[in-house]
Backbone as CSV, one residue per row, in Angstrom:
resi,resn,N_x,N_y,N_z,CA_x,CA_y,CA_z,C_x,C_y,C_z
1,MET,2.491,-12.973,7.453,2.324,-13.121,8.886,3.580,-12.599,9.581
2,LEU,3.384,-11.723,10.524,4.494,-11.207,11.328,4.468,-11.900,12.684
3,ASN,5.606,-12.315,13.157,5.704,-12.955,14.468,5.872,-11.902,15.546
4,GLU,4.924,-10.979,15.586,4.956,-9.874,16.547,3.545,-9.572,17.018
5,SER,3.452,-8.963,18.186,2.149,-8.551,18.694,1.553,-7.490,17.776
6,PHE,0.249,-7.296,17.883,-0.424,-6.295,17.057,0.190,-4.910,17.255
7,ASP,0.430,-4.526,18.513,0.965,-3.186,18.793,2.294,-2.947,18.089
8,ARG,3.192,-3.900,18.196,4.509,-3.755,17.557,4.380,-3.804,16.030
9,ALA,3.540,-4.712,15.531,3.344,-4.826,14.083,2.730,-3.547,13.517
10,TRP,1.774,-2.949,14.235,1.143,-1.705,13.777,2.196,-0.613,13.577
11,ARG,3.072,-0.482,14.549,4.120,0.539,14.461,5.072,0.240,13.311
12,ARG,5.539,-0.995,13.214,6.512,-1.361,12.172,5.924,-1.271,10.771
13,VAL,4.679,-1.709,10.593,4.046,-1.619,9.274,3.832,-0.154,8.902
14,GLY,3.463,0.681,9.869,3.325,2.113,9.601,4.622,2.725,9.105
15,VAL,5.724,2.354,9.728,7.040,2.848,9.297,7.368,2.307,7.903
16,ALA,7.058,1.032,7.650,7.326,0.427,6.340,6.509,1.104,5.241
17,ILE,5.266,1.452,5.541,4.413,2.157,4.574,5.016,3.515,4.248
18,ASP,5.430,4.229,5.284,6.052,5.546,5.068,7.350,5.411,4.275
19,SER,8.167,4.413,4.611,9.441,4.197,3.917,9.231,3.831,2.452
20,ALA,8.146,3.117,2.171,7.850,2.699,0.801,7.343,3.858,-0.046
21,GLY,6.946,4.946,0.612,6.464,6.105,-0.125,5.011,6.011,-0.536
22,PHE,4.252,5.099,0.072,2.826,5.025,-0.227,2.149,6.293,0.276
23,SER,1.135,6.723,-0.428,0.349,7.871,0.003,-0.685,7.371,1.013
24,VAL,-0.556,7.786,2.275,-1.470,7.350,3.330,-2.578,8.384,3.471
25,GLU,-3.820,7.945,3.244,-4.962,8.844,3.350,-5.541,8.856,4.757
26,ASP,-5.470,7.709,5.440,-6.052,7.625,6.778,-5.504,6.375,7.465
27,ARG,-5.656,6.346,8.779,-5.278,5.194,9.599,-6.391,4.983,10.610
28,ASP,-6.770,3.729,10.813,-7.773,3.391,11.815,-7.205,2.245,12.645
29,ARG,-6.537,2.608,13.724,-5.852,1.603,14.539,-6.825,0.609,15.152
30,SER,-8.006,1.081,15.576,-8.971,0.173,16.203,-9.460,-0.893,15.216
31,ALA,-9.520,-0.559,13.933,-9.900,-1.532,12.903,-8.673,-2.226,12.315
32,GLY,-7.472,-1.727,12.655,-6.235,-2.305,12.142,-6.004,-2.018,10.671
33,GLU,-6.464,-0.847,10.198,-6.372,-0.557,8.768,-5.634,0.739,8.460
34,PHE,-4.789,0.653,7.429,-4.160,1.821,6.821,-4.844,2.005,5.469
35,PHE,-5.272,3.210,5.165,-5.890,3.515,3.879,-4.832,4.191,3.015
36,ILE,-4.435,3.516,1.938,-3.337,4.021,1.111,-3.783,4.188,-0.338
37,ARG,-2.953,4.885,-1.100,-3.082,4.939,-2.560,-1.773,4.410,-3.118
38,TYR,-1.895,3.558,-4.136,-0.721,2.910,-4.714,-0.795,3.006,-6.226
39,LEU,0.256,3.553,-6.831,0.367,3.612,-8.285,1.240,2.448,-8.714
40,ASP,0.620,1.452,-9.325,1.338,0.247,-9.730,2.015,0.485,-11.068
41,SER,3.310,0.669,-11.040,4.065,0.931,-12.268,4.402,-0.356,-13.012
42,ASP,4.069,-1.511,-12.453,4.394,-2.792,-13.080,3.204,-3.448,-13.778
43,THR,2.105,-2.727,-13.965,0.923,-3.326,-14.579,1.037,-3.433,-16.082
44,GLY,1.993,-2.737,-16.652,2.133,-2.740,-18.095,1.318,-1.654,-18.766
45,GLU,0.554,-0.899,-17.983,-0.215,0.197,-18.553,0.724,1.332,-18.909
46,LYS,0.443,1.945,-20.025,1.289,3.042,-20.483,0.931,4.313,-19.720
47,ILE,1.941,4.949,-19.171,1.757,6.253,-18.547,2.135,7.278,-19.596
48,GLU,1.156,8.045,-20.011,1.391,8.998,-21.092,2.257,10.155,-20.626
49,GLN,3.270,10.452,-21.415,4.124,11.603,-21.134,3.421,12.851,-21.652
50,GLN,3.446,13.891,-20.880,2.826,15.132,-21.314,3.705,15.821,-22.343
51,ASN,3.062,16.305,-23.396,3.794,17.124,-24.351,3.622,18.589,-23.958
52,ILE,4.229,19.469,-24.695,4.182,20.893,-24.354,2.748,21.421,-24.361
53,ILE,1.934,20.987,-25.304,0.538,21.437,-25.379,-0.222,20.962,-24.133
54,GLY,0.001,19.706,-23.747,-0.665,19.173,-22.563,-0.287,19.916,-21.302
55,ARG,0.990,20.282,-21.191,1.425,21.024,-20.004,0.822,22.420,-19.986
56,ILE,0.732,23.047,-21.145,0.175,24.405,-21.214,-1.310,24.396,-20.883
57,PHE,-2.039,23.430,-21.446,-3.485,23.419,-21.274,-3.960,22.502,-20.154
58,GLY,-3.028,21.948,-19.401,-3.375,21.251,-18.167,-3.866,19.829,-18.298
59,SER,-3.605,19.136,-19.407,-4.007,17.734,-19.441,-3.101,16.948,-18.498
60,ARG,-3.621,15.841,-17.999,-2.876,15.075,-17.002,-2.540,13.696,-17.529
61,ASN,-1.578,13.075,-16.874,-1.254,11.685,-17.193,-2.471,10.819,-16.893
62,SER,-2.617,9.726,-17.635,-3.799,8.886,-17.478,-3.704,7.954,-16.265
63,ALA,-2.527,7.687,-15.762,-2.368,6.767,-14.636,-2.726,7.461,-13.322
64,GLU,-3.511,6.761,-12.509,-3.885,7.287,-11.198,-3.603,6.235,-10.138
65,ALA,-3.279,6.692,-8.958,-3.046,5.778,-7.842,-4.379,5.163,-7.414
66,THR,-4.346,3.879,-7.133,-5.539,3.136,-6.740,-5.616,3.049,-5.220
67,PRO,-6.816,3.263,-4.648,-6.941,3.135,-3.194,-6.972,1.670,-2.751
68,PHE,-6.262,1.395,-1.680,-6.247,0.075,-1.043,-6.279,0.270,0.464
69,ARG,-6.562,-0.821,1.170,-6.430,-0.850,2.626,-5.398,-1.917,2.965
70,ILE,-4.556,-1.613,3.912,-3.646,-2.623,4.453,-4.202,-2.974,5.823
71,LYS,-4.590,-4.231,5.981,-5.284,-4.696,7.182,-4.358,-5.540,8.039
72,LEU,-4.276,-5.192,9.323,-3.533,-5.978,10.299,-4.535,-6.637,11.230
73,SER,-4.372,-7.936,11.455,-5.259,-8.637,12.379,-4.435,-9.594,13.234
74,ALA,-4.672,-9.523,14.539,-3.954,-10.380,15.485,-4.390,-11.823,15.278
75,GLN,-3.401,-12.725,15.222,-3.674,-14.156,15.120,-2.703,-14.874,16.037
76,GLY,-3.203,-15.315,17.170,-2.341,-15.956,18.157,-1.299,-14.971,18.652
77,ALA,-0.028,-15.373,18.595,1.065,-14.497,19.039,1.573,-13.610,17.911
78,GLY,0.996,-13.752,16.706,1.456,-12.981,15.556,0.398,-12.031,15.025
79,THR,0.725,-11.409,13.904,-0.183,-10.462,13.261,-0.178,-10.727,11.766
80,ARG,-1.356,-10.874,11.199,-1.512,-11.115,9.763,-1.678,-9.779,9.049
81,VAL,-0.989,-9.621,7.915,-1.073,-8.407,7.108,-1.669,-8.789,5.757
82,THR,-2.780,-8.136,5.386,-3.429,-8.408,4.108,-3.734,-7.102,3.398
83,VAL,-3.969,-7.211,2.090,-4.340,-6.056,1.276,-5.810,-6.210,0.906
84,LEU,-6.570,-5.146,1.134,-7.996,-5.132,0.812,-8.275,-4.061,-0.230
85,ASP,-9.375,-4.249,-0.978,-9.800,-3.191,-1.886,-10.617,-2.165,-1.105
86,GLN,-11.172,-1.177,-1.795,-11.937,-0.121,-1.128,-13.152,-0.663,-0.392
87,GLN,-13.723,-1.759,-0.897,-14.917,-2.331,-0.283,-14.591,-3.289,0.865
88,GLY,-13.301,-3.493,1.140,-12.901,-4.360,2.238,-12.733,-5.819,1.858
89,GLN,-12.703,-6.119,0.551,-12.512,-7.489,0.086,-11.016,-7.786,-0.028
90,GLU,-10.603,-8.935,0.507,-9.188,-9.303,0.438,-8.757,-9.464,-1.015
91,GLN,-7.577,-8.951,-1.324,-7.043,-8.977,-2.684,-5.864,-9.940,-2.778
92,THR,-5.859,-10.741,-3.845,-4.739,-11.636,-4.128,-4.196,-11.366,-5.530
93,THR,-4.473,-10.182,-6.041,-4.042,-9.786,-7.379,-2.529,-9.583,-7.411
94,PRO,-1.947,-9.536,-8.609,-0.515,-9.231,-8.703,-0.155,-7.898,-8.038
95,THR,-1.033,-6.911,-8.135,-0.768,-5.616,-7.496,-0.722,-5.769,-5.980
96,ALA,-1.672,-6.503,-5.403,-1.687,-6.729,-3.953,-0.421,-7.459,-3.515
97,LYS,0.021,-8.406,-4.320,1.247,-9.141,-3.992,2.465,-8.222,-4.036
98,ARG,2.470,-7.284,-4.993,3.580,-6.324,-5.051,3.579,-5.424,-3.815
99,ILE,2.397,-5.009,-3.361,2.311,-4.182,-2.147,2.896,-4.948,-0.961
100,ILE,2.498,-6.211,-0.799,3.017,-7.039,0.300,4.530,-7.210,0.172
101,ASN,5.022,-7.419,-1.048,6.472,-7.572,-1.245,7.230,-6.306,-0.869
102,VAL,6.693,-5.145,-1.242,7.337,-3.872,-0.883,7.360,-3.718,0.634
103,LEU,6.242,-4.026,1.288,6.195,-3.933,2.751,7.186,-4.914,3.381
104,SER,7.230,-6.140,2.870,8.153,-7.148,3.412,9.595,-6.678,3.326
105,THR,9.942,-6.083,2.189,11.299,-5.558,2.009,11.598,-4.484,3.044
106,ASN,10.635,-3.597,3.285,10.841,-2.506,4.236,10.739,-2.952,5.691
107,LEU,10.217,-4.147,5.937,10.131,-4.672,7.302,11.373,-5.473,7.697
108,ARG,12.222,-5.780,6.737,13.435,-6.547,7.044,14.371,-5.735,7.927
109,PRO,15.091,-6.416,8.815,16.072,-5.707,9.652,17.092,-4.976,8.785
110,GLY,17.427,-3.786,9.194,18.404,-2.986,8.464,17.788,-2.046,7.451
111,ASN,16.476,-2.125,7.267,15.798,-1.213,6.332,15.104,-0.109,7.077
């Protein structure tokens, strides 16, 4: 929860998303949603290193960025920030929590 109006929170969260290096596919301000892709490097999944044969013949790493939505919704004098999956369902997974933590870090004064 941010203790800011929706307008101010929208701008600040947008800057935090850009600062975090998330890949932004789209933004829908009227719906309060940022459509992002996030590669969770903390899941414990192995990211395969390409060998010379793979680089020559074009095989790719197995890890792919997962699409998420970051949803802002006005609540009283503040704004709630949540992570949704592609279908719009709120996420409370460890990955969603990491996304919120990264945003929180980038929303702190001085960042």
